[in-house]
N, C-alpha and C positions, 0 to 999 in steps of 0.2 A: 593745618592744610596736608600737610604730607601723609599723615594717617589715614584721612580720606581718599586720597588717591590711590594711596595702597590697598585700601578696603576695596576700593571699585574695580582695580586691576584684580585683584582676586577673586572677587565674584564674577568678574566677566570672563575670566581664565577657568574658573568653575564650571560655569554653563558651559563653554564652547568644550571642554574636557567631557562633561557627562556624556554618557551614551548607555543606554540598557545592558544590562548584562544578558546574555544569549546563550543557550545551551549548558545553562548552571547544572552540575551535578546533582542528582535524584530529583529535579523538575520533572513533574508528569505533563505529559500530552493528550488530548484526544484527537483521533485523526478521522476523517471519512475521504473516503477515493473511489473512484468508478473509472471504467475503462471498458475497450473493445476486446475481446478473444482474436478476432480474425477481421482480415480487410475486407473480406467479402461481401459482408452487412455487418455492420459494426453495430447498427442498432438492434439486431434480432440477437446478436453474441455477444452477452456483455458480461461484468462482473461489477459488484457493490462490496465495499470492505470497509468495515467500521474496526478502530483498533487505538489501542493505548500505547503510548511509548514512556519511558522513564530513561531520564539522560545519564549517562555514564561521564566517564573521563574524555577529554580531548576530542567532544563534538560525537561522539559514537552514544548509541543508545540500544536498550534492548526495545522489544516489541512483541505484542500479544493482539491477536487480530481474528475476526469472525468474518467470512466471505461467502457470498451467495453469488453463484454465476449460472448463466442460462444460456444454453445453445440450441440451435436445432439443427438436425440433419437431414437431408433430403431424402423421400424415398417415393418415386412413382408421382410425383407433384405433391406428395404430403411432406409436411415440416413437422416431423417427430421431437419433440422436447426432450434436452437433456439438462437435469439440474444437479448441481453440486454444491454441498453444504460444509464447508472447510473452517477447522480452528487452526490457526498456525502461530508459534512461538517463536522467536530467534533473536538475534543480535545483528543491528546494523553499523558497520564500521568507518569511520569518517576517513576519505581517500584523498582530498584535495578541496580547499577552499580559502576565502580570504581570512584574515587575523581578526576579522570581528564578528566571523560566522553569518556575515550576509547573505552570501551565498555558498552552497557545500555540495560536495557529491559524494554519497556515501553507497556502499557496498552491504548488502543484508544478506543473510544465510539462516534461513528458518526450518523448522520440521513441520509437518503438515499430517494432521488427522482428518477424516471426515469420512460424507456418506456420498453417494452417487445415486440417482432416480433417474431412469430411462424412460421415456413415455409415460410418466406419472402411476407406473408400475403394470401398463396396462400389457401384458404379453401380445394378443391378437390385433393384428390391423384390422380395417374395414375389407380389404380386399382379400382375406383369408390367411396373409401371410403372416409367420410367428418370429417375433423377435427373438434371438438366441442369446443376446446379452442379455445380463441381469443386474439389477439392481443390487449393492451391498457396499461394505464398509472400503475405504481406500486411504492409504498413507504414502508418505512420501517426503521428499525436500523440496527445498525450494529456494531461490535465488533472487535478488533485485537491487535493480540499480537505479538508484534517485536522484534526481539535482532538485535541491532544495534552496529558496530563499523566502528572506523574510519580507512579507507585505508591510509588517508594524511589528513591536515589540513581541507581541503574542502570538501573530497569525503567519503562519509558512505556508507557502505554496509549494506544493509536491509534481514533479513531472516523473514518473516511474514507467521502467520498463521490468517485465517480471518474468520468469519461468519456474515453472512445477513440474517434477518428475512424480509422477504416482506410480504404485503398484497396488494390485487388488483391484484393476480396472478392466473392463473389456473393452473401452475406448481409448483413447489418444494418451499415451503414457507422457509424452511430452508436450505441456502447454503453455506456451508465450500468450501474454499480454501487454498492454500498453495503456497507461490512462493517465488522469490527471486528482491530485488530491490536495486539500486543506487538512491542516492541523493548527490545535491550540494548545498552545503551553500554557500553563495553569502558574 
C-alpha cells in the first residue's frame, strides 16, 4: 500500500511541477506586427512587419524582419503617399522579467537597409508643383523596446515602441512608431 501512495505522490508532484520550457536556446519563431507611425492619423500612417527570431541564452534573441510602412504628407488638400520597404536585422537583449519568462521586457538594436518611394515616383502634382524629394535607397539603425507576454506555450503577445534613424532620405531622419504583434515559437 505504501508504494501506491508514494507513486501517487510522485505523479501528483510531477504534474504540478511540469511547466513548458520557454525561450529555449536555438528555438525559432515567426513574428507579425503592425502599428502606427504617428498620432495624427494612425489608420493612414501605419507599418506592417514580418520577422523571424532565433532564441539565444538568457531570454535574448536574434531577429530578422521585413517591413512595409505607408505615410501620407499633406500638401494643399492633397495627400501624397510615402512608402518605405525595409529589411532589418539585429539582436534583442533581455532586460527584466519573471523567472519563467511569462513576462519580459527586451531592448533590441538593429541595422536597417531599404528603399523609399515618394508619391509613387511621380514628380509633378496636379497643380503643376514639382516634388524635389527623390526616391532612393536608405540605411540606418533602429531600436526597439518590447514588452512580451506568453498567451500560451508557443504564442507570445508583443507591445512595441520603436525608433529608426535613417540616412539617405529626404524625409524624416528619425521615425518613431508603436504597435502590437504576435510571435509563434516553433
